[in-house]
C-alpha positions in Angstrom: 20.5 -28.5 84.0 22.9 -28.6 81.1 22.2 -25.0 80.4 23.4 -24.2 83.9 26.5 -26.3 83.8 28.0 -24.7 80.6 28.2 -21.2 82.0 29.7 -22.4 85.2 32.3 -24.4 83.3 33.2 -21.3 81.2 33.5 -19.2 84.3 35.7 -21.7 85.9 38.1 -21.8 82.9 38.4 -18.0 83.0 38.9 -18.0 86.8 41.9 -20.3 86.5 43.5 -18.6 83.6 46.9 -17.3 84.6 47.7 -14.6 82.0 44.7 -12.3 81.6 46.5 -9.1 80.6 49.2 -8.9 77.9 51.3 -5.9 77.0 49.5 -3.3 74.9 51.2 -2.2 71.7 51.9 1.2 73.3 53.5 -0.5 76.4 55.6 -2.8 74.3 56.8 0.1 72.1 57.5 2.3 75.2 59.7 -0.3 76.9 61.6 -1.2 73.8 62.2 2.5 73.1 63.7 2.9 76.6 65.9 -0.2 76.2 67.2 0.8 72.7 67.7 4.5 73.4 69.7 4.0 76.6 71.8 1.3 74.9 72.5 3.6 71.9 73.3 6.5 74.2 76.0 4.3 75.8 77.4 3.3 72.5 77.6 6.9 71.3 79.4 8.0 74.5 82.1 5.3 74.5 82.7 5.2 70.8 86.3 6.1 69.9 87.5 6.6 73.5 91.2 5.8 74.1 92.4 3.5 76.8 93.6 6.6 78.7 90.1 8.2 78.5 88.3 5.0 79.4 90.4 4.6 82.6 90.5 8.3 83.7 89.1 8.9 87.2 87.9 12.4 88.2 88.7 11.4 91.8 90.7 8.5 93.4 87.6 6.8 94.7 85.3 7.5 91.8 84.6 5.2 88.8 86.2 5.5 85.4 84.1 5.1 82.2 85.4 1.6 81.8 84.3 0.8 85.4 80.8 2.3 84.7 80.4 0.0 81.7 81.5 -3.0 83.7 79.0 -2.1 86.4 76.3 -1.9 83.7 77.3 -5.3 82.3 77.1 -6.9 85.7 73.8 -5.2 86.4 72.2 -6.1 83.1 72.8 -9.8 83.8 71.3 -9.4 87.3 68.2 -7.7 85.8 67.7 -10.8 83.7 67.4 -12.8 86.9 65.1 -10.2 88.3 62.8 -10.5 85.3 62.7 -14.3 85.6 62.0 -14.0 89.3 59.0 -11.7 88.6 57.7 -14.0 85.9 57.8 -16.9 88.4 55.1 -15.2 90.4 51.4 -15.6 89.8 49.5 -12.7 88.2 47.4 -10.9 90.8 45.4 -7.9 89.7 44.3 -7.4 93.4 47.8 -6.2 94.2 47.7 -3.4 91.6 47.3 -0.7 94.2 50.6 -1.7 95.8 52.4 -0.1 92.8 52.9 3.5 93.8 55.0 4.9 90.9 53.9 5.6 87.3 56.4 4.3 84.6 57.8 7.8 83.8 58.1 8.7 87.5 60.2 5.6 88.0 62.4 6.5 85.0 62.9 10.0 86.3 63.9 8.9 89.9 66.4 6.4 88.5 68.1 8.8 86.1 68.3 11.6 88.7 72.0 12.0 89.4 71.4 14.4 92.3 70.6 11.3 94.4 73.8 9.4 94.7 73.7 5.7 95.9 76.6 3.4 96.6 76.2 0.0 95.0 76.7 -3.3 96.8 80.0 -5.2 96.6 78.5 -7.7 94.1 78.0 -4.9 91.5 81.4 -3.3 92.0 83.6 -3.4 88.9 86.6 -5.8 89.2 87.7 -6.6 85.7 85.6 -9.8 85.6 84.9 -9.8 81.9 88.5 -9.4 80.8 88.9 -6.7 78.1 86.8 -3.6 77.7 85.5 -5.0 74.4 84.3 -8.2 76.1 82.7 -6.1 78.8 80.7 -4.1 76.2 79.8 -7.3 74.4 78.5 -8.8 77.7 76.2 -5.8 78.2 75.1 -5.7 74.5 74.3 -9.4 74.4 72.1 -9.3 77.5 70.4 -6.1 76.5 69.5 -7.6 73.1 68.1 -10.6 75.0 65.9 -8.3 77.0 64.7 -6.4 73.9 63.8 -9.6 72.2 61.9 -10.7 75.3 59.8 -7.6 75.3 59.1 -7.9 71.6 57.8 -11.4 71.9 56.5 -12.0 75.4 52.8 -12.8 76.0 53.2 -12.8 79.8 51.1 -10.7 82.1 53.8 -8.3 83.2 51.4 -5.7 84.6 49.9 -8.0 87.2 53.1 -9.6 88.3 55.1 -7.8 90.9 58.6 -7.5 92.5 59.6 -5.8 95.7 63.4 -6.3 95.4 64.1 -2.8 94.0 64.6 0.3 96.3 61.2 1.9 95.3 58.7 -0.4 96.9 56.6 -2.7 94.8 56.9 -2.4 91.0 55.3 -4.4 88.3 57.0 -6.6 85.6 57.0 -3.7 83.1 58.6 -1.4 85.6 61.4 -4.0 86.4 62.5 -3.6 82.7 62.1 0.2 82.8 64.3 0.2 85.8 67.0 -1.7 83.8 66.8 1.0 81.1 66.9 3.8 83.5 69.8 2.3 85.4 71.8 2.3 82.1 71.0 6.0 81.4 71.9 6.9 85.0 75.4 5.6 84.5 75.8 6.9 81.0 75.1 10.3 82.4 77.9 9.5 85.0 80.2 8.8 82.1 79.4 12.1 80.6 80.2 13.8 83.9 83.6 12.1 83.8 84.2 13.4 80.3 83.2 16.9 81.3 86.0 17.0 84.0 88.6 19.6 83.3 91.4 17.1 83.4 89.8 14.5 81.2 92.3 13.5 78.5 91.8 15.2 75.2 91.3 13.2 72.0 87.6 12.8 71.4 
């Protein structure tokens, strides 16, 4: 009888384990790479820009580079909440088939500037961080927080899901990939502003 009870007890312990799948080294490296490269791309683009250049608008209703950066700072903070919301769910490998996009497919869709999307009012730039320097700092601080999270987390991100993004169900890893891709999307927008024929000279 004791021989029978022990295997059943072990099976029960594994059945009630919450985190069964941790990030692989390759997944962790991939996500960190996306977060760091898109952050660094933004830093490179905005470095040395004058106030006139930061506030130049190609069209009256378009965003300036400074406004793009503010939108990214607002969004990066919101992504922090989205990550926490995803972590609050219970890992469920049975829902894996509900994720339709591969990681790089998701990154490609987000960064595709041919598909223009108007953001909601909550993410519209309004000068909420004060100076441009404070806006950049707000983004950088939150991005560093996300990088450190990915470096250290032992959570089962692949088997936790979120359906709040406009691409159907994504897993926890893809929520963070979306954050990186969103940054790249708007850095590309900044480069479009800089390529405008009337963009102030100086850089």
